[in-house]
C-alpha positions as CSV (number, residue, x, y, z in Angstrom):
1,M,-176.0,52.8,68.4
2,S,-176.5,52.9,72.1
3,N,-177.9,56.5,72.4
4,H,-178.9,56.7,68.8
5,S,-182.2,55.6,67.3
6,L,-182.1,54.0,63.8
7,K,-183.8,57.2,62.6
8,D,-181.0,59.3,64.1
9,A,-178.4,57.0,62.5
10,A,-180.0,57.3,59.0
11,I,-180.1,61.1,59.3
12,D,-176.5,61.3,60.5
13,F,-175.3,59.0,57.7
14,L,-176.9,61.3,55.1
15,R,-175.6,64.5,56.7
16,Q,-172.1,63.0,56.9
17,I,-172.3,62.0,53.2
18,V,-173.5,65.4,52.0
19,A,-170.8,67.1,54.2
20,G,-168.2,65.1,52.1
21,D,-167.1,62.5,54.7
22,I,-168.3,59.6,52.7
23,K,-165.5,57.2,53.9
24,G,-166.3,58.1,57.5
25,A,-170.0,57.6,57.0
26,Y,-169.5,54.2,55.5
27,A,-167.1,53.2,58.3
28,R,-169.5,54.3,61.0
29,Y,-172.9,53.2,59.6
30,V,-172.7,50.7,56.7
31,G,-172.9,47.0,57.7
32,E,-171.3,43.9,56.2
33,G,-173.0,42.7,53.0
34,F,-174.5,46.1,52.3
35,R,-176.5,46.3,49.0
36,H,-178.5,49.1,47.4
37,H,-181.0,49.5,44.6
38,N,-179.7,52.7,42.9
39,P,-180.1,51.8,39.1
40,Y,-177.0,53.9,38.1
41,F,-174.4,51.8,40.0
42,P,-173.7,48.1,40.6
43,G,-175.4,47.0,43.8
44,D,-172.4,46.7,46.1
45,A,-171.2,49.2,48.7
46,A,-167.9,50.0,47.0
47,S,-169.5,51.0,43.7
48,L,-172.1,53.3,45.4
49,R,-169.4,54.8,47.6
50,A,-167.2,55.5,44.6
51,G,-170.2,57.2,42.9
52,M,-170.8,59.4,46.0
53,E,-167.1,60.3,46.2
54,D,-167.1,61.3,42.5
55,D,-170.2,63.4,43.0
56,E,-168.7,65.1,45.9
57,K,-165.6,66.1,43.8
58,R,-167.8,67.5,41.1
59,N,-170.5,69.1,43.4
60,P,-169.0,70.1,46.7
61,G,-171.0,72.4,49.0
62,K,-174.4,70.6,48.9
63,I,-176.9,71.3,51.7
64,L,-179.3,68.6,53.0
65,S,-182.4,69.7,54.8
66,V,-184.3,66.7,56.3
67,Q,-188.1,67.3,55.9
68,C,-189.2,64.2,57.9
69,A,-188.0,60.8,58.9
70,I,-190.1,57.8,59.8
71,Q,-189.0,54.6,61.5
72,D,-190.9,51.3,61.2
73,G,-189.1,48.4,62.8
74,D,-185.7,47.9,61.1
75,R,-186.5,50.4,58.3
76,V,-186.1,54.2,58.2
77,A,-187.4,56.5,55.5
78,V,-185.9,60.0,55.2
79,H,-187.4,62.7,53.0
80,S,-184.9,65.5,52.3
81,R,-184.4,68.6,50.3
82,L,-181.0,68.6,48.6
83,Q,-179.7,72.0,47.5
84,R,-176.9,72.0,45.1
85,P,-174.4,74.7,44.3
86,H,-174.2,76.8,41.1
87,G,-178.0,77.6,41.1
88,E,-179.0,74.1,40.0
89,P,-182.6,73.0,40.9
90,D,-183.2,71.5,44.3
91,I,-183.9,67.8,44.5
92,S,-186.5,66.0,46.6
93,V,-185.0,62.7,47.8
94,V,-186.5,59.8,49.8
95,H,-183.9,57.4,51.1
96,I,-185.1,54.1,52.7
97,F,-182.7,52.2,54.8
98,R,-182.9,48.7,56.3
99,F,-180.8,48.1,59.4
100,E,-179.3,45.0,61.0
101,A,-177.6,45.2,64.4
102,G,-177.7,49.1,64.1
103,R,-176.0,49.2,60.7
104,I,-177.3,50.0,57.3
105,V,-177.4,46.8,55.2
106,E,-179.8,47.8,52.4
107,A,-180.7,51.1,50.8
108,W,-183.2,52.5,48.3
109,D,-183.4,56.1,47.0
110,V,-186.0,57.9,44.9
111,A,-185.2,61.4,43.7
112,M,-187.1,64.2,41.8
113,Q,-185.6,67.4,40.5
114,A,-187.7,70.4,41.2
115,P,-189.2,71.7,38.0
116,A,-188.5,75.3,36.9
117,Q,-192.1,76.1,37.5
118,I,-194.1,74.5,40.2
119,V,-197.8,74.6,39.7
120,N,-198.8,73.0,43.0
121,Q,-199.5,75.8,45.5
122,H,-198.1,73.7,48.3
123,G,-194.7,73.4,46.7
124,L,-192.3,70.5,46.5
125,F,-191.3,70.7,50.2
């Protein structure tokens, strides 16, 4: 990560995933012993990667717009807007990554689909 901050690495990892280069993103950024907390997949790297690859096959052409990223020590939180093809509602996502030796070793994600009607005058993003 010589010229990259952990924040840059987290953003680049997400952008590479959304661009469809899941295998490359994992090779470049995911560390040994990686685990995650996504409740829809077993907690190992291979299971989450397979889920991401399956989603890419079903939903290519997604667009990720990073709203903000915050680094605190070995942790990075990234709030993003995920726009999906076919007119599906946008999703607000917060990814939290824990790094060791410049590589992602643990991940959390929290997502909320934009409702059809947003009452809040400030919007979701």
